[in-house]
VOPAGU-2260 file (C-alpha; in pm, 1 decimal, decimal comma):
REM VOPAGU-2260
SITE   aa  ch    i         X         Y         Z
SITE  MET   A    0    3202,6   -3870,7    8080,1
SITE  ASN   A    1    3146,7   -3507,6    8172,6
SITE  MET   A    2    3260,6   -3201,5    7979,0
SITE  GLN   A    3    3527,6   -3108,4    8233,7
SITE  LYS   A    4    3697,9   -3444,0    8184,8
SITE  ARG   A    5    3668,7   -3416,4    7805,8
SITE  ARG   A    6    3836,1   -3075,7    7816,7
SITE  GLN   A    7    4117,8   -3210,4    8034,0
SITE  ILE   A    8    4179,2   -3492,2    7785,7
SITE  LEU   A    9    4200,0   -3250,1    7495,8
SITE  GLU   A   10    4424,1   -3009,4    7687,9
SITE  ARG   A   11    4669,6   -3288,9    7765,6
SITE  LEU   A   12    4673,9   -3412,6    7406,3
SITE  ARG   A   13    4733,6   -3055,1    7287,8
SITE  ALA   A   14    5014,9   -2999,5    7537,9
SITE  ASP   A   15    5179,8   -3321,6    7423,8
SITE  ASN   A   16    5140,9   -3243,3    7050,9
SITE  PRO   A   17    5055,4   -2875,5    6984,6
SITE  GLN   A   18    5060,1   -2898,1    6604,1
SITE  PRO   A   19    4948,0   -3245,7    6498,6
SITE  THR   A   20    4906,6   -3344,2    6135,9
SITE  THR   A   21    4860,2   -3647,5    5917,8
SITE  GLU   A   22    5143,0   -3896,6    5872,2
SITE  LEU   A   23    5065,7   -3914,9    5501,1
SITE  ASN   A   24    5318,1   -3727,4    5287,7
SITE  PHE   A   25    5170,7   -3457,1    5063,8
SITE  ARG   A   26    5255,1   -3113,1    4924,5
SITE  ASN   A   27    4913,9   -2985,2    4817,0
SITE  PRO   A   28    4540,7   -3069,9    4832,5
SITE  PHE   A   29    4561,2   -3293,0    4524,4
SITE  GLU   A   30    4836,0   -3510,5    4668,1
SITE  LEU   A   31    4651,9   -3532,0    5000,5
SITE  LEU   A   32    4330,4   -3639,2    4825,8
SITE  ILE   A   33    4507,9   -3915,7    4633,3
SITE  ALA   A   34    4703,6   -4031,1    4940,3
SITE  VAL   A   35    4388,5   -4056,1    5153,4
SITE  LEU   A   36    4206,8   -4235,9    4872,4
SITE  LEU   A   37    4492,4   -4489,1    4862,1
SITE  SER   A   38    4507,1   -4528,1    5239,6
SITE  ALA   A   39    4187,3   -4733,0    5278,0
SITE  GLN   A   40    4287,1   -5071,4    5425,6
SITE  ALA   A   41    4653,7   -4975,2    5397,7
SITE  THR   A   42    4907,1   -4822,7    5635,0
SITE  ASP   A   43    5030,2   -4466,5    5595,4
SITE  VAL   A   44    5385,0   -4605,0    5571,1
SITE  SER   A   45    5295,1   -4823,0    5270,8
SITE  VAL   A   46    5108,3   -4536,9    5103,6
SITE  ASN   A   47    5401,1   -4298,6    5151,1
SITE  LYS   A   48    5638,7   -4548,2    4989,7
SITE  ALA   A   49    5408,2   -4579,1    4688,4
SITE  THR   A   50    5336,8   -4210,0    4643,6
SITE  ILE   A   51    5703,4   -4109,3    4621,4
SITE  GLY   A   52    5713,8   -4232,7    4263,7
SITE  LEU   A   53    5346,9   -4171,3    4188,2
SITE  PHE   A   54    5363,2   -3801,4    4276,4
SITE  THR   A   55    5692,8   -3762,3    4089,8
SITE  ASP   A   56    5540,3   -3897,1    3767,8
SITE  GLY   A   57    5189,6   -3761,5    3828,4
SITE  PRO   A   58    5209,9   -3438,4    4031,7
SITE  THR   A   59    4886,0   -3294,7    3889,2
SITE  PRO   A   60    4551,4   -3439,9    3780,3
SITE  ALA   A   61    4652,4   -3392,8    3415,9
SITE  ALA   A   62    4986,6   -3565,8    3465,7
SITE  MET   A   63    4821,9   -3847,2    3660,8
SITE  LEU   A   64    4569,7   -3895,0    3380,9
SITE  ALA   A   65    4855,5   -3929,3    3136,0
SITE  LEU   A   66    4985,6   -4226,2    3335,9
SITE  GLY   A   67    4658,6   -4412,2    3284,0
SITE  VAL   A   68    4525,4   -4690,8    3501,4
SITE  GLU   A   69    4816,3   -4923,0    3425,2
SITE  GLY   A   70    5071,2   -4654,2    3498,3
SITE  VAL   A   71    4912,8   -4581,0    3834,9
SITE  LYS   A   72    4899,1   -4953,2    3914,1
SITE  GLN   A   73    5274,4   -4985,0    3864,9
SITE  HIS   A   74    5330,2   -4733,8    4143,2
SITE  ILE   A   75    5069,9   -4862,9    4390,5
SITE  LYS   A   76    5076,9   -5239,9    4338,0
SITE  THR   A   77    5225,6   -5289,9    4687,4
SITE  ILE   A   78    4905,5   -5145,9    4842,3
SITE  GLY   A   79    4591,3   -5346,6    4912,9
SITE  LEU   A   80    4304,2   -5316,1    4661,8
SITE  PHE   A   81    4542,2   -5148,1    4417,0
SITE  ASN   A   82    4340,7   -5247,6    4107,6
SITE  THR   A   83    4024,1   -5075,1    4227,5
SITE  LYS   A   84    4217,9   -4781,7    4367,8
SITE  ALA   A   85    4400,1   -4721,7    4039,0
SITE  VAL   A   86    4069,6   -4704,6    3853,3
SITE  ASN   A   87    3928,7   -4463,0    4113,0
SITE  VAL   A   88    4238,1   -4243,5    4095,6
SITE  ILE   A   89    4203,0   -4204,1    3719,3
SITE  LYS   A   90    3826,2   -4146,7    3740,2
SITE  THR   A   91    3883,1   -3887,2    4012,0
SITE  CYS   A   92    4145,9   -3707,6    3805,5
SITE  THR   A   93    3908,6   -3706,1    3508,1
SITE  MET   A   94    3636,7   -3542,3    3717,3
SITE  LEU   A   95    3880,6   -3290,7    3864,9
SITE  MET   A   96    3981,0   -3185,7    3513,4
SITE  GLU   A   97    3630,4   -3182,9    3364,8
SITE  LEU   A   98    3436,4   -3033,0    3655,0
SITE  HIS   A   99    3682,3   -2839,3    3870,2
SITE  GLY   A  100    3951,3   -2699,5    3642,8
SITE  GLY   A  101    4211,8   -2941,7    3773,9
SITE  GLU   A  102    4169,0   -2820,7    4132,9
SITE  VAL   A  103    4048,0   -3008,7    4439,5
SITE  PRO   A  104    3712,0   -2855,6    4535,5
SITE  GLU   A  105    3674,5   -2709,5    4883,4
SITE  ASN   A  106    3322,6   -2844,9    4899,1
SITE  ARG   A  107    3192,5   -3154,8    5076,9
SITE  ALA   A  108    2932,1   -3256,4    4818,6
SITE  ALA   A  109    3178,9   -3214,9    4531,4
SITE  LEU   A  110    3443,2   -3418,1    4714,2
SITE  GLU   A  111    3202,5   -3698,8    4801,4
SITE  ALA   A  112    3096,4   -3716,3    4436,6
SITE  LEU   A  113    3449,5   -3827,4    4342,9
SITE  PRO   A  114    3501,1   -4204,5    4292,3
SITE  GLY   A  115    3630,5   -4376,0    4604,5
SITE  VAL   A  116    3577,3   -4067,7    4820,8
SITE  GLY   A  117    3336,9   -4106,2    5110,9
SITE  ARG   A  118    3257,1   -3886,0    5408,6
SITE  LYS   A  119    3573,7   -3981,7    5598,3
SITE  THR   A  120    3804,7   -3896,8    5308,3
SITE  ALA   A  121    3618,4   -3571,7    5243,8
SITE  ASN   A  122    3652,5   -3480,7    5611,5
SITE  VAL   A  123    4028,0   -3544,8    5605,1
SITE  VAL   A  124    4077,3   -3327,7    5296,4
SITE  LEU   A  125    3857,1   -3046,1    5427,8
SITE  ASN   A  126    4033,9   -3055,5    5764,9
SITE  THR   A  127    4396,0   -3105,9    5665,9
SITE  ALA   A  128    4412,0   -2926,3    5331,4
SITE  PHE   A  129    4162,5   -2646,9    5391,3
SITE  GLY   A  130    4152,6   -2603,7    5769,7
SITE  TRP   A  131    3787,7   -2693,2    5826,1
SITE  PRO   A  132    3693,7   -2806,1    6180,4
SITE  THR   A  133    3571,4   -3143,1    6052,6
SITE  ILE   A  134    3630,7   -3470,2    6238,5
SITE  ALA   A  135    3698,6   -3775,7    6024,4
SITE  VAL   A  136    3626,1   -4098,4    6213,0
SITE  ASP   A  137    3837,0   -4397,9    6117,3
SITE  THR   A  138    3888,1   -4723,9    6309,3
SITE  HIS   A  139    4142,3   -4567,0    6547,3
SITE  ILE   A  140    3922,0   -4269,9    6632,0
SITE  PHE   A  141    3614,8   -4490,5    6665,8
SITE  ARG   A  142    3802,7   -4711,5    6912,7
SITE  VAL   A  143    3948,2   -4425,3    7118,7
SITE  ALA   A  144    3618,2   -4238,8    7137,1
SITE  ASN   A  145    3432,2   -4549,7    7253,7
SITE  ARG   A  146    3698,5   -4702,2    7477,4
SITE  THR   A  147    3766,2   -4382,6    7671,3
SITE  ALA   A  148    3390,3   -4303,6    7680,4
SITE  PHE   A  149    3467,5   -3960,9    7529,9
SITE  ALA   A  150    3204,4   -4009,2    7257,9
SITE  LYS   A  151    3038,0   -4348,3    7254,7
SITE  GLY   A  152    2852,5   -4461,4    6945,3
SITE  LYS   A  153    2764,6   -4778,9    6758,4
SITE  THR   A  154    2849,9   -4633,7    6416,0
SITE  VAL   A  155    3114,3   -4397,2    6283,1
SITE  ASP   A  156    2841,1   -4143,8    6206,9
SITE  GLU   A  157    2718,2   -4151,8    6568,0
SITE  VAL   A  158    3070,9   -4103,4    6697,4
SITE  GLU   A  159    3135,2   -3818,8    6453,2
SITE  GLN   A  160    2818,5   -3634,3    6554,0
SITE  ARG   A  161    2894,9   -3673,0    6924,9
SITE  LEU   A  162    3251,2   -3554,5    6878,9
SITE  LEU   A  163    3125,1   -3251,5    6687,9
SITE  LYS   A  164    2883,5   -3184,1    6972,9
SITE  TRP   A  165    3120,9   -3235,1    7265,0
SITE  VAL   A  166    3459,2   -3113,7    7137,0
SITE  PRO   A  167    3493,2   -2740,4    7211,8
SITE  ALA   A  168    3559,2   -2519,2    6909,0
SITE  GLU   A  169    3921,7   -2448,3    7001,3
SITE  PHE   A  170    4007,5   -2819,8    6970,2
SITE  LYS   A  171    3799,2   -2918,6    6666,0
SITE  LEU   A  172    4068,2   -2855,5    6405,1
SITE  ASP   A  173    4318,6   -3091,6    6568,6
SITE  VAL   A  174    4115,1   -3356,7    6753,2
SITE  HIS   A  175    4108,4   -3586,2    6449,1
SITE  HIS   A  176    4488,1   -3604,7    6445,7
SITE  TRP   A  177    4524,3   -3637,5    6824,4
SITE  PHE   A  178    4280,6   -3928,8    6841,7
SITE  ILE   A  179    4419,0   -4111,4    6539,3
SITE  LEU   A  180    4776,4   -4088,8    6667,1
SITE  HIS   A  181    4664,9   -4191,2    7016,2
SITE  GLY   A  182    4485,4   -4491,6    6871,1
SITE  ARG   A  183    4776,2   -4583,0    6645,8
SITE  TYR   A  184    5051,1   -4573,7    6908,1
SITE  THR   A  185    4899,5   -4588,7    7258,5
SITE  CYS   A  186    4534,7   -4697,3    7265,6
SITE  ILE   A  187    4603,4   -4981,6    7024,4
SITE  ALA   A  188    4341,1   -5240,5    6935,2
SITE  ARG   A  189    4454,1   -5563,9    7100,8
SITE  LYS   A  190    4615,6   -5443,2    7420,7
SITE  PRO   A  191    4614,3   -5070,6    7495,7
SITE  ARG   A  192    4934,1   -4929,7    7648,0
SITE  CYS   A  193    4754,8   -4779,5    7945,9
SITE  GLY   A  194    5067,5   -4758,9    8162,2
SITE  SER   A  195    5228,1   -4512,8    7921,8
SITE  CYS   A  196    4908,1   -4320,1    7842,1
SITE  ILE   A  197    4895,8   -3949,0    7927,2
SITE  ILE   A  198    4519,1   -3958,7    7978,0
SITE  GLU   A  199    4495,6   -4289,8    8167,1
SITE  ASP   A  200    4349,4   -4132,3    8482,8
SITE  LEU   A  201    4080,5   -3953,8    8279,2
SITE  CYS   A  202    3987,6   -4251,2    8061,4
SITE  GLU   A  203    3682,5   -4453,2    8167,5
SITE  PHE   A  204    3792,5   -4782,2    8010,1
SITE  LYS   A  205    3733,4   -5054,4    8271,0
SITE  ASP   A  206    3990,7   -5315,5    8159,9
SITE  LYS   A  207    4308,3   -5109,0    8174,6
SITE  THR   A  208    4645,3   -5275,6    8128,9
SITE  GLU   A  209    4958,4   -5206,0    8330,3
SITE  ILE   A  210    5198,9   -5212,6    8038,1
């Protein structure tokens, strides 16, 4: 895929959704961090249902710590891997209090040092909470980047580096959200909805569907 076609794809996605954002509900960087941490192997819808009560009872790292592991579990037990996630939430809150004054650090290394937080989660927080032009690659973005031939790669790291290289600066802040939403609702895993896709004619996927 050439750069002209990549730019056209991004321009169409921007025209269709000028101000994209995450579908996770949050009011501040702390809530976003916890929501993303909980979202691994879970849908945003299920996380949002769980965090309504969790963020009411634990709106800050200190308040969340007061709930304890069992208290957190009661709120998130409908989410996959909730036992491990509850432990990581409490450990993360402990580190936020002890090392960062109860604030979420705007620093990649500090974020990735938190329990349960990897590069993808750090990228989401840096992008969505702090406005960094980072590109978090999840399963949806990995699929869209490879299927369209926008940024082919065998690993998420390869795809991330190629997206960072080939996405012009003006689109970097929002491309994560455009691709994830496109993968979630149009370029879905089993049978992509090519017939209703706004970038179908630009996409280089060979086995397009008519639906």
